N, C-alpha and C positions, 0 to 999 in steps of 0.2 A: 429211302426214307431215314435210315440211320445216318447217312451222310448229311442229310439237311438237318437233323436234329443236332448234330455235332457242330455244324456251321452256326446254327442258332445259338447254341450254348457258347460257342467261341465269341460271337459277336455280342452277346449279353454280357460276357465277362470283360471284353474289351470296353465296352460302353461303361460298365461299372467302374472299371479302373480308371477310365478317362474322367468320369464324373467325380470319383474320389480325389484324383489328382487336381482337378479344377477347384473343388471344394477346399481342399488343403492349401492350395495356392492362394485362393480368396481369403481364407482366414489369415494366412500369413500376411498378406497384403494389408488387410484391415489392421492387423496387430502392429505392423510397422508404421502404418499412417497414424494409428492412435499414439504410439510412442512419440512420433515426430511432432504431433500437434500438442501433446502434452508438454513436451520441451518448449515449444513456442509460447504456450499459455504461462508456464512457470517463468520464463523469461520476461514476458510482458508483465506479470504480477511483480516481479522484482523491479522492474523499471518503474512501474506505477508507485510502488512502495517508496522507492528512493525519491521520486518527485514529491510525494505526499510529505515525506520527512523534511525535505528541503523547503517546501511551502510552509510547513509548520515552524520551522526554525526562522524563516524570514518573518512570518507573522509575529512571533515572540519578540524578535529584534525590534520591529516596528512598534510593537505595544510598549516595550521598555522605553524607546526613545520618546514616544508620545506622552507617556506617563511622566517621565522626567521633565519634559517640556512643560506640562500642565503644572506640576508641583513647583517648579522654578518660577513660573509666572505667579502662582499663588504666593509664594514667599516674596516676591518682588513687590507684589501688591500690598501685602501685609507690612513690609518694611516702609512702604510709602505712607502707610497710614499713621506713622509716628506714634503709635500706642504700643507699649512694650507687651501689654497683655495679648494683643491681637498678633503680634509677631510670635509670641510664645505658643498661643493656641495653634497658629497655622503651622509652625515647626513641628509641634506634636502630632497634629493630623497628618502632615506630610511623611513623618517618620514612620507613623503607623501604617499608612498606605504603601510606603516603599518596603517595609518589612513584610507585610502581607503579599504584596505583589512579588517580591523576591522569592518567597517560599512557593507561591504558585507557579511561577515561571521556572523555578528550579525543577519542581516535580514535572512540569510539562516537558522540559527539556530532557529529563531522564526517560521519560516515556517515548520520546522520539528517537531514542538510541536503538 
């Protein structure tokens, strides 16, 4: 009976050791997998951020070109009117809009850095 009790104790200890090793290996595997996935997510976030910055910069460039085009058109229409006061008024308005736009786009470009 004592031999059977010793065998049962040895079997229990071996099973416990195997279970602890399996658990430790599993935790290590999960931790490694987590670290690998975290690296992938960080890389993806950096790629997304770079793309968003590029998109924002392109949007601001397009806005600047469109605004310049509209203001140039307004100025040409004012000069075609052949009234000095209209040309003066449109030039003042265009200068104001360009100044405000330059301040806003400069701030936006700084935010994109």
